[in-house]
N, C-alpha and C positions, 0 to 999 in steps of 0.2 A: 203235094208238090215236093219233089226231092231237091235238096240243096245242090246247086250247080256252081261252077266257077263264077258264073254271072252273079249269083247270090252273094258269094264271097266278095266280089267286086263292089256290089251295092253296099255291103256293110262297111267296106273300106272307104267308100265315097262319103258315107255318113261322118266318119272321123276326119276325112279331108275337109268337110264343111266346117267342123270345129276348128281345125288348124288354119283355115282361111279366115277365121273370126267373122263368120257370116251367119247370124242367127236365123235369118229367113231360109237360107240353104239347109241349115240343120232341120228346121221344121218341114221343109219341102221333101226331106228324105222319107217322111212318114206318109202312110196312106191317109185318106181323108178322115177316117175314124181311128187311125193309129194312136197308140198310147205310149207314154213314157213315165217311168217311175225310178227313183233311186232313194237312198236312205235320207236325203234332205227334203223329199217331197212329202208334205203333210197332207193327209186326206187322199182322195182318189187319184189315180194316175192322170197325168197331164195329157191334153189333146189339142191339136190345132194350134191356134195362136199362142196358147199357154206354153207350148214347147219352145217357141221362138223367144218368149219373154224370159223363160228359165235360162235359155242359152245366153240371152243378152245380159241378164243379171250376173251370171258367172263370168262372162267376158268383161263386164265392167269392173268386177272385183279383181280380175287377173288379166290385164290387157295383153300380156305376153303368153297367155295360156297355150299349151301344146300337149297333144296326145301322141305318145309313142306306142305303137301296136307291138306287143310282145309276142302274141300268138293268136292266130285266128283259125278256127276249125269248124266244120259243119257238125251238127248233131243230127243223128238219124232219127227223125220224128216223122212217123208215117203220114200224119195229117197235113203237115205243112213244113216248109223249110225253116230250120233254126240254125243260127250261127252263134258260136260262143267266142268272144274276144277278150283276151287279157291285155290290159293296157297300163301304161304309166303316165299319169297326168302331172305336169309340172307347170309352174308359173309363180309370179311374184304378186303378192296382194298389195298393189299400189292404188287401188280404187275402192270405193265403198262397196260393201258386200252385204246386201239385204239389211240395210240400216246400220251396219257396224262400220266404224271408222277403219281405214286401212291400217294394217299392222306393219307393212313393209317387209314381211317375212316371205321367204320362198318355200314352196311346198313341193314335194315329190311323193305322190300318192298312187299306190297300186290298186287296181280293181278289176272287175270282170263284168261284162255286159252279155246278157242272153237276149239275142235279137231274133225275133220271128219275122220272116219275110213272106210277102204274098204279091205276086205280079210285079216284082221289081221295087216294091215299097215296103217300109217297115210297118208291120201290123202291130207289133208290141216290142218294147224294149224294157228290160228290167236290169238296172245297174246295181252292183254290189260293191261296197268298199267299207273301210273301217272309219266310222264317223269320229271316233275318239282320236284316231291317229291324225285326222284332218284338224281337229280342234287343238291337239297338242302342237302341231306344226304351225298353225296360225297364231296360237298363244292368246286367244280371247279369254275372258274371265269365266271359264267353265271349270267345274270341279272334275279333275281327272282321278282315275283309280290310284290309290296309294301303292307304293312299291310293295311287291309281295315278299314275304319271308318264308323260308323253307318250312314245310314242304309244298307251299302254294306257288302256283304260277298263274298269271292272267293271260287272257288272249281275247279273241273275238269270234263271232259266229255269224253265219247267214242262214236263212231259212227259206224253204220252198214248200208250199202246202197245196194239197188238192182241194181244200175247202170242205171236205167231208167230215161229218161228226162221228164217223164210224170208229168204234173202239179198236185199238190196235191189238192184234193177236200175236204178232212177232216183230222182232227188230233185227236188222242186220247192221253190223258195225265193221268198219274198216279203218285202220290207221296206217299212215305211212310216215316214216322219219325221213326228212330231206336234209341235204347238205349245203344248200345255197338258196338265195331268193329266187334265182332263175329256175331251179328245180321245183321250188314251192309254187311258182307261177304255173309251171307245166302241169303239176298235179291238180291245182285249183281249177284251171281251165277245163281239164278233163272231167273233174268231179261235177262242175256246174253243167257241162254238156250231158253227162249221164243223168243228172237230176232232171234236166229239161226233157229228156227222152222218157223217163219213168213217169212223168206227170200224165201221160196218156194211157198208162197201164191201169186196168180196172182195180187191181189189188193194192195200188199205191195209195198211202195216206199222207205222208209228208217226209221231209228230208232236212237234216241239219248238217252244215259244214262248219267245222270248228278248227281254228288254228291256235295252238298254244306252243310258243317257242318253236322248236324245229319239228314238231309233230302235228300232222294234219289228220283230222278225224272226219268221217262221214257216218251219220246215224240215220237209218231209214226205217220208218214205221210202215207196217204192212197189215193187211186184213188177217193173214195167217201165214204159216211157214211155207205153204205151197206157192203163195204169191211171190215169194222171193225169187223164184225161178225166172221172173221177168228180167233180172240182171243179166242172165245168160243169153237173153235175146237182144241185148243192147250191143250194137256194133262198137260204140265208143268204149263200153266197159271191156269188151273183148280186146280192143286195141290197147287199153291201159294195162291189162294183164300181160299182154304180149310184150309191151315196152318194159315192164318191171322185170320179167323173167329173161328177156333176150337182149335188152339194152341196158346201159348204165344209168338207170333211173332209180333213185331212192337208196337209202342205206338199210332199211328194214321195213317190214310190213306185217300186218296180221289181219285176218278176216274171221267173221263168225256170225252165226244166226242164233238168236235167243227167242224162245217161245215164252208166252206169259204164264207164270205160275199162279199169281194172285193179282187181281186188278180191282181197285175200288171204283165205284161208279163216278162219273163226272157230275158234280153238283153245281147248281147255279143259285144265285142269291135272289130271293123274291123282292121285287121292286116295291111291294106294299109293306110287308112286315120285316124284311131284312133277314129272314131265315135262309140258311143254306139247305137246299133240298135236291134230292135225286128226282128229276122230272119223270123218270119211268115209274117211280113208286106211286105217283098220283095221277098218271096219265096227263102230265103237263100242268097239273094244278097244285098249288101250295096247300098246306094244311089250313091256311087262313082263308082259303076259298078263291084266291086270286090266281089268274093264269101266270105261269112262270115264263121267263125269257127263253128263247130258243137256245138249244145247245150250241156252244161255239164249236168251230172245227177242232178235232181232237189234237191235231199236231201243228 
C-alpha cells in the first residue's frame, strides 16, 4: 500500500482522538491486532483494550494533555504505508500518574511517532521521545545525569533494529549540525522516516539516531558496503539531501561509510556455568556441555 493523503488524514485523526481526551477513540484508531509501543511501555507492545488503558492513564495524569503536530510526512515503504509524525506534547501533571502523586509541573516534550497504516487503521505505532527529559520536567525522585564537564556532552538516542543476529560488515554515519529546535525536529522526522524505509531492505541490520547538543547523528549497520546503496533508493533520503543542498536546512553536515577492519565474535553467557562463550566455536554448546542461549540481535 502506498501512503496517500487519506493515510495522512488517518494519522492526524489519531492525534485528534488524543486532543479530544477520548481513550476509546485512540484505541479505535488501531486495527484489531494493531500494536502500540513507546519508551514507557515495559514488555511487549500494547494491543486492543491495553491501548485505551494506556491513553486513559496518561490523560488522568495530564487532564489538559495536548499534542501539537510539528510535521507529518509519508515514508516510502513498499510493503505498506508508513507515516512519520513529529509532535510536541504539553500538559500539566495535576492527576496521579501510574501510582505517582501529581507534581503540578507542566511539561513540553518533543517526540516522533512512526505509524504503519493498513486499510485505514493503524497496524503499528512506535513512539520515540527522551524519557530523561520527561523525568526532569516532572521532577520525580529519579536520578538524572550529572552535568557534563568539557570535553563531554550528554544527549539521548533512539534505536531501530531488524532483529537479525547477522554480524555487521559496514557502517554508514551521517551528522548534521542544526541551528534551532524547529530545524532539529525536521531532521529527526526525516531520519526516522528513512530508518522506517530501510527496515525492509535485506542488507539492513540496525539504526541509531543520536542527539547531542546541536548535532544529530545517524549510525546504520549493514551486512556489507554494497548494502549501503539502499540509502540511494530511499525517496525520503533523496528528499533530505535535496533540502540540505538547495534549501536553508542545517549549518553543516558530513557523511561516510566505514567497512570492518577487525571484529570480535559476539559472546553469550552460559546459563549453567556462567562462562562467556562464542556460540559458533562449539556449535551452540558451552565447554561445560550445556546449550548456549541464542545470539541476540547484533544491533
